[in-house]
C-alpha positions in Angstrom: -17.9 -8.3 2.4 -16.3 -4.7 3.9 -16.2 -1.7 1.6 -14.1 0.9 2.5 -13.9 4.4 0.7 -11.3 6.5 1.7 -11.7 10.1 0.0 -8.6 11.4 0.6 -10.1 15.0 -0.9 -12.8 15.4 1.9 -11.6 13.1 4.6 -14.0 10.5 5.0 -14.9 7.1 5.3 -18.3 5.0 4.9 -18.0 1.5 5.7 -20.0 -1.2 4.7 -19.7 -4.1 6.5 -21.5 -7.9 5.0 -20.7 -11.0 6.9 -18.5 -12.5 4.2 -16.1 -9.0 4.9 -16.3 -9.9 8.5 -15.1 -13.4 8.1 -12.7 -12.2 5.6 -11.3 -9.1 7.5 -11.2 -11.9 10.5 -8.8 -14.7 8.8 -6.8 -11.9 7.0 -3.1 -11.2 9.4 -0.8 -10.1 7.5 2.9 -10.6 8.7 5.3 -7.4 7.9 8.5 -8.8 5.7 11.7 -6.6 5.7 11.6 -3.9 3.7 11.6 -4.4 -0.1 14.5 -3.7 -1.9 14.4 -1.8 -5.5 14.5 -4.2 -8.9 17.9 -3.6 -10.7 16.6 -0.4 -12.9 17.4 2.9 -12.8 17.3 5.1 -10.1 18.2 4.8 -5.8 16.6 1.9 -3.9 14.1 2.9 -1.4 13.1 0.8 0.9 9.3 0.3 0.9 7.4 -1.8 3.8 5.8 -5.2 1.9 3.4 -7.5 4.0 3.4 -11.0 3.3 -0.2 -10.8 0.7 0.6 -12.4 -3.0 -2.1 -12.5 -4.6 -4.9 -14.5 -2.3 -8.2 -13.0 -1.3 -8.0 -10.2 0.5 -10.0 -7.3 1.7 -12.4 -5.2 -0.3 -11.9 -1.2 0.6 -10.6 1.4 -2.1 -8.2 3.8 -1.5 -7.5 6.4 -4.3 -5.6 9.6 -4.1 -2.3 11.1 -4.8 0.6 8.7 -3.8 2.8 11.4 -1.6 6.6 10.3 -0.2 5.8 12.3 3.8 8.5 14.2 5.8 9.6 10.9 7.5 10.0 9.6 4.2 7.1 7.3 3.8 5.2 7.0 0.9 1.0 7.4 2.0 -2.1 9.0 0.2 -3.7 11.5 2.1 -1.2 10.7 5.5 -2.2 7.1 5.2 1.0 5.2 5.2 0.9 2.6 2.2 1.8 -1.0 2.9 3.0 -2.8 -0.4 2.1 -6.8 -1.3 5.3 -8.8 -1.4 8.2 -8.8 -3.5 7.0 -4.9 -4.3 10.0 -2.3 -4.5 10.7 1.0 -5.0 13.6 3.3 -6.3 13.8 6.7 -6.8 14.6 8.6 -9.4 17.5 11.6 -10.4 14.4 13.9 -10.3 13.1 12.6 -6.7 10.1 10.8 -7.7 9.6 7.4 -6.2 8.8 4.6 -9.1 7.1 1.4 -7.1 7.4 -1.9 -8.7 5.9 -4.6 -9.2 7.5 -8.9 -8.9 7.9 -8.4 -12.1 9.8 -4.8 -12.8 6.8 -3.1 -13.8 6.0 0.6 -12.6 2.2 0.5 -11.3 2.5 3.7 -8.8 4.5 6.9 -8.7 4.7 10.1 -6.1 3.0 12.8 -7.4 0.3 10.0 -9.7 -3.1 9.6 -8.6 -3.2 6.1 -6.7 -6.9 3.5 -6.8 -6.1 0.5 -4.4 -8.2 -1.7 -3.1 -6.9 -3.6 0.9 -7.6 -2.8 3.6 -6.9 -1.8 6.9 -4.0 -4.7 9.0 -5.5 -6.0 11.7 -4.5 -4.0 15.0 -0.6 -5.5 16.1 0.5 -7.0 13.5 2.7 -3.9 11.9 6.1 -3.3 13.5 8.8 -1.5 11.7 9.9 1.8 9.6 6.5 3.8 8.1 4.0 1.8 9.9 4.4 2.3 14.6 1.4 3.8 15.5 0.7 5.6 12.2 -2.7 5.2 10.4 -2.1 1.7 6.9 -3.4 0.2 4.5 -2.4 -2.2 3.1 -3.0 -3.7 -0.7 -4.5 -6.4 -1.4 -5.0 -5.9 -5.3 -2.4 -6.0 -8.3 -2.2 -2.3 -9.5 -2.3 -2.3 -13.5 1.9 -1.0 -14.6 1.6 3.0 -15.1 3.7 2.7 -18.7 
């Protein structure tokens, strides 16, 4: 199984690849859908890139660090753009904090808070759109627990 640990603090990456992980990585292809729209609740709808991953088998890398919004408005962890699962949405609260919500509307990530999610790097050439073109991207293949 492919295991990658991204350490945002030190900027290092360790990778261990097994046969199962290599096969899974080869079979996993992401199709980026249009940016998700926000759930009807407090805040301004904030577009985020989403993939077609909706809970099936996925990649097994780990991304951890503080979720922030870069100068382009993209949600990143240590400069790596986060590609959210299908159906996830985001809103920007009045105080400027961006909240990411799962398909049920529960907040699963927020700027300024630590983020620990599984997933991995999507296949080259499968990404296009705001925040994704020419950037390092981490596709979330995990169902983060609600924060609240």
